[in-house]
C-alpha positions as CSV (number, residue, x, y, z in Angstrom):
1,M,175.1,-1.0,58.4
2,V,171.6,-1.9,59.4
3,S,168.7,-1.3,57.6
4,C,165.5,0.0,60.0
5,G,162.1,-1.5,60.2
6,K,158.7,-0.8,59.8
7,R,157.8,-2.4,63.0
8,K,158.6,-0.2,66.3
9,I,158.3,0.3,69.7
10,W,155.6,2.7,70.0
11,D,153.6,0.3,67.4
12,R,153.6,-2.3,71.1
13,Y,153.8,0.5,73.2
14,P,152.1,3.6,72.1
15,R,153.3,5.7,75.0
16,A,156.8,4.9,75.2
17,G,158.2,8.5,74.6
18,P,161.7,9.1,72.5
19,T,163.9,6.2,72.0
20,K,167.4,4.9,71.6
21,A,167.6,3.9,67.8
22,K,168.6,0.5,69.0
23,D,165.6,0.1,70.6
24,V,163.1,1.7,68.6
25,Y,163.0,-1.0,66.0
26,V,161.2,-4.5,67.0
27,G,160.6,-6.3,64.2
28,A,163.0,-9.8,64.0
29,P,164.9,-9.0,60.8
30,F,166.2,-5.6,62.6
31,K,167.2,-7.5,65.8
32,V,168.7,-10.9,64.0
33,Y,170.7,-8.2,61.9
34,S,171.6,-5.8,64.6
35,E,173.1,-9.2,66.7
36,Y,175.1,-9.9,63.8
37,A,176.6,-6.7,63.8
38,K,177.3,-6.3,67.2
39,K,178.7,-9.6,67.5
40,F,181.1,-9.3,64.1
41,S,181.7,-5.4,64.1
42,N,184.2,-2.9,65.7
43,R,181.2,-0.3,64.8
44,W,177.5,-0.5,63.3
45,I,174.9,1.9,62.3
46,I,171.4,1.9,61.8
47,L,170.0,3.4,58.4
48,S,166.9,4.9,59.0
49,A,164.8,5.8,56.2
50,K,163.8,9.5,58.4
51,Y,167.6,10.3,60.0
52,G,169.9,8.7,58.0
53,F,172.6,6.8,59.3
54,I,172.1,7.0,62.8
55,D,174.2,5.4,65.6
56,P,172.8,3.3,68.1
57,D,172.4,5.4,70.6
58,F,170.7,7.9,68.8
59,M,167.0,9.3,70.1
60,I,164.2,8.8,68.3
61,P,161.8,11.6,69.7
62,E,158.7,9.6,68.0
63,N,157.0,7.6,65.7
64,Y,157.4,7.4,62.3
65,N,156.6,5.9,58.3
66,A,159.2,6.5,55.5
67,T,160.7,3.8,54.2
68,F,162.9,4.1,50.6
69,K,160.5,2.0,48.8
70,D,157.9,4.8,48.6
71,Q,158.9,8.2,48.2
72,S,156.1,9.9,48.9
73,S,157.0,8.9,52.7
74,N,159.7,11.9,52.3
75,P,162.7,9.0,53.0
76,I,166.2,11.1,53.3
77,G,167.9,12.6,50.4
78,V,171.0,11.1,49.0
79,R,173.1,14.1,49.6
80,E,172.2,14.2,53.0
81,L,173.4,10.6,53.0
82,E,176.7,11.5,51.5
83,E,177.2,14.6,54.2
84,Q,176.3,12.3,57.2
85,I,179.1,9.2,55.8
86,R,181.8,12.4,56.1
87,R,180.0,14.2,59.1
88,K,180.0,10.8,60.6
89,A,183.9,9.0,59.7
90,L,182.1,6.4,57.6
91,D,184.4,6.8,54.6
92,V,187.7,5.8,56.9
93,F,186.4,2.6,57.0
94,D,187.6,0.0,53.7
95,T,184.7,-2.3,53.9
96,A,181.0,-1.7,55.0
97,V,178.6,-4.3,55.2
98,V,174.7,-3.5,54.8
99,L,172.0,-5.9,56.3
100,G,168.7,-5.1,54.6
101,G,166.8,-4.8,51.8
102,H,167.5,-3.9,48.2
103,D,166.2,-0.8,48.7
104,Y,168.5,0.2,51.5
105,A,171.1,-2.0,50.0
106,D,171.1,0.5,46.9
107,I,170.7,3.7,48.5
108,V,174.1,3.1,50.9
109,S,175.5,1.8,47.3
110,I,174.4,5.0,45.6
111,A,175.2,7.2,48.8
112,F,178.6,5.7,48.8
113,S,179.4,5.6,45.2
114,D,182.1,8.6,45.2
115,L,184.2,6.7,47.9
116,E,186.8,4.2,48.1
117,V,184.2,2.0,51.0
118,K,183.8,-1.3,49.5
119,I,179.7,-2.1,50.0
120,K,178.9,-6.0,50.7
121,K,175.0,-7.1,50.4
122,P,175.4,-10.8,51.5
123,V,171.2,-11.0,52.1
124,T,170.0,-8.5,49.2
125,S,169.9,-11.4,46.6
126,L,167.8,-13.9,49.3
127,P,164.1,-14.4,50.3
128,L,164.1,-12.3,53.7
129,G,163.6,-15.7,55.5
130,R,166.1,-17.2,53.8
131,A,168.0,-14.1,54.7
132,M,167.5,-14.0,58.5
133,G,168.2,-17.8,58.4
134,T,171.5,-17.0,56.9
135,V,172.3,-14.4,59.4
136,R,171.1,-16.9,62.2
137,K,173.4,-19.5,61.2
138,A,176.7,-17.3,61.1
139,I,175.9,-15.8,64.2
140,N,175.2,-19.0,65.8
141,E,178.4,-20.7,64.2
142,G,180.5,-18.0,65.5
143,R,181.6,-17.2,61.2
144,P,180.8,-14.0,59.9
145,L,179.2,-14.3,56.2
146,D,181.2,-14.6,53.7
147,C,181.0,-11.3,51.2
């Protein structure tokens, strides 16, 4: 699971129109984390504070600004995330790896709390630059993170 990012395609190209989620988030953390997810997982998803658990090909219609860090931005609720977990069959996995900050990793842990899925958060305790470097090193060495 890769957390979404604040920087989006519409910041660079305001007329971009509806865009696939994998192409919406243009910040460096998302790029590194999604590269890792593609390399080391058989299924990866994005956690969007607005839309919840979304597949990379999910079409996002327009720019938005929601974050779990600010409840006044109206992020998706835990109940909706729990419903998405079941609907998208995310509960069939033994383990889920979350790449992102505390706010996103914590909401994943809460949403999965009644399930048997083990949530791993290998970079949440690291400062952003170090987290990205750790993930980049794992990609370059071809070895998944030890989590």
